[in-house]
C-alpha positions in Angstrom: 10.8 12.2 -1.6 9.1 12.7 1.7 8.6 9.7 4.0 5.5 8.8 5.8 2.8 10.8 3.3 1.5 8.0 2.5 2.0 8.6 -1.3 4.3 6.9 -3.9 7.1 8.3 -5.0 7.0 7.5 -8.6 10.0 8.5 -11.3 10.7 7.8 -15.1 14.2 7.3 -15.7 15.4 7.2 -20.0 18.7 8.0 -21.0 17.4 11.5 -21.9 16.4 12.1 -18.8 19.7 13.6 -18.0 19.1 16.2 -20.4 16.2 17.2 -19.7 17.0 17.3 -15.7 20.6 18.0 -15.4 22.4 17.9 -12.1 22.1 15.3 -9.1 18.4 15.5 -8.3 15.5 13.5 -9.6 11.9 14.9 -9.5 9.6 12.7 -8.3 5.8 12.3 -9.2 3.8 11.9 -5.7 0.8 9.7 -6.5 -1.9 7.9 -4.3 -2.0 5.3 -6.5 -0.1 4.2 -10.3 -1.7 2.2 -13.0 1.2 0.9 -15.3 0.3 -0.3 -18.5 2.3 -2.1 -21.1 1.7 -2.9 -24.6 5.0 -4.3 -26.2 3.4 -7.6 -28.3 4.8 -11.1 -27.9 8.7 -11.0 -27.2 8.8 -7.5 -25.4 7.9 -6.6 -21.8 9.2 -3.9 -19.3 11.9 -3.8 -17.2 11.2 -2.1 -14.0 12.5 -1.8 -10.3 9.8 -2.6 -6.9 11.0 -1.7 -3.5 15.2 -1.9 -4.5 14.7 -5.0 -6.7 14.8 -5.2 -10.4 11.8 -6.7 -12.1 11.0 -7.7 -15.7 7.2 -8.0 -16.7 5.7 -9.7 -19.6 2.6 -11.3 -21.0 2.8 -14.9 -22.1 0.6 -14.7 -24.8 1.7 -11.0 -26.0 -1.4 -9.8 -24.9 -1.9 -6.0 -23.2 -1.3 -6.1 -19.5 -1.3 -3.7 -16.7 0.1 -3.7 -12.9 -1.9 -1.7 -10.2 0.5 -0.1 -7.7 -0.4 1.3 -4.8 0.8 2.0 -0.6 0.1 -1.6 1.0 1.9 -1.5 4.5 3.5 0.9 6.6 6.8 -0.1 8.3 8.7 1.8 10.7 12.2 2.2 10.1 15.5 3.5 12.0 16.9 6.2 10.1 20.5 6.5 10.9 22.2 9.5 12.6 23.9 10.9 9.5 20.3 11.6 7.7 20.6 14.8 5.8 17.3 16.8 6.2 17.4 18.9 3.9 17.2 15.8 1.4 14.4 14.5 3.1 12.5 17.4 5.0 10.8 17.1 8.4 9.9 13.2 9.3 7.6 14.3 11.9 4.3 14.4 10.8 2.6 14.2 14.0 1.0 10.8 13.6 2.1 8.1 15.5 4.8 6.0 14.5 3.2 2.2 13.7 2.9 -0.9 11.3 -0.3 -1.0 9.7 -2.0 -2.2 6.6 -3.0 0.5 4.0 -6.6 1.2 2.8 -8.9 3.4 2.5 -11.5 0.8 4.2 -11.7 -2.0 6.8 -11.8 -4.3 3.8 -9.3 -2.8 1.7 -6.8 -3.3 4.6 -8.5 -6.9 5.0 -7.9 -7.5 1.5 -4.4 -6.1 1.5 -3.6 -8.2 4.9 -5.0 -11.4 3.3 -2.9 -11.2 -0.1 0.1 -10.5 1.4 -0.1 -13.7 3.3 -1.5 -15.4 0.7 2.4 -14.4 -1.2 4.3 -15.6 2.6 2.8 -18.5 1.9 3.8 -19.0 -1.8 0.4 -19.5 -3.5 0.8 -16.2 -5.7 4.0 -17.7 -7.6 1.9 -19.0 -10.2 0.2 -15.9 -10.5 3.4 -13.8 -10.6 6.4 -15.7 -11.7 7.1 -17.0 -15.6 7.3 -20.9 -15.7 10.4 -22.3 -18.0 7.8 -23.3 -20.8 6.1 -19.2 -20.5 9.5 -17.8 -21.0 10.6 -20.3 -23.4 7.8 -19.3 -25.6 8.1 -16.1 -25.7 11.9 -16.5 -27.4 13.8 -15.3 -23.8 17.3 -16.5 -23.3 17.2 -18.7 -20.4 19.6 -21.0 -19.1 19.2 -24.7 -18.5 18.3 -25.2 -15.1 21.2 -26.6 -12.7 21.6 -30.4 -12.5 21.3 -32.2 -9.1 24.4 -33.7 -8.0 
């Protein structure tokens, strides 16, 4: 994994990965972007991790779906004094450290900024999050909503 190279570090993990890739290092694929496609049908979905948080994606109708993944922001971070250069390599790529919206053009950067602000306002919830009715229609186990005191 290299920080600040503008690429996604993608890896797939299955139990068989331990046999294919013995040792403690996991190989990653460097990608500019990626299209995640799922064709599992009704009542199925896919687990994935996104920025350290577990997610489960599914289609309420059981139709095939896809998720397009790409870098949208450059966020400067402070690395601790115990960082291992042998693991991450040289972090200084000669570019100035700055916060930035990413995209190949000013229009792409503007659209990224607008989408992030839309999400911050909560206006993407209906698009990104399933309703209780959608989860029940897929026969996923759900807990009843908590009763107000």
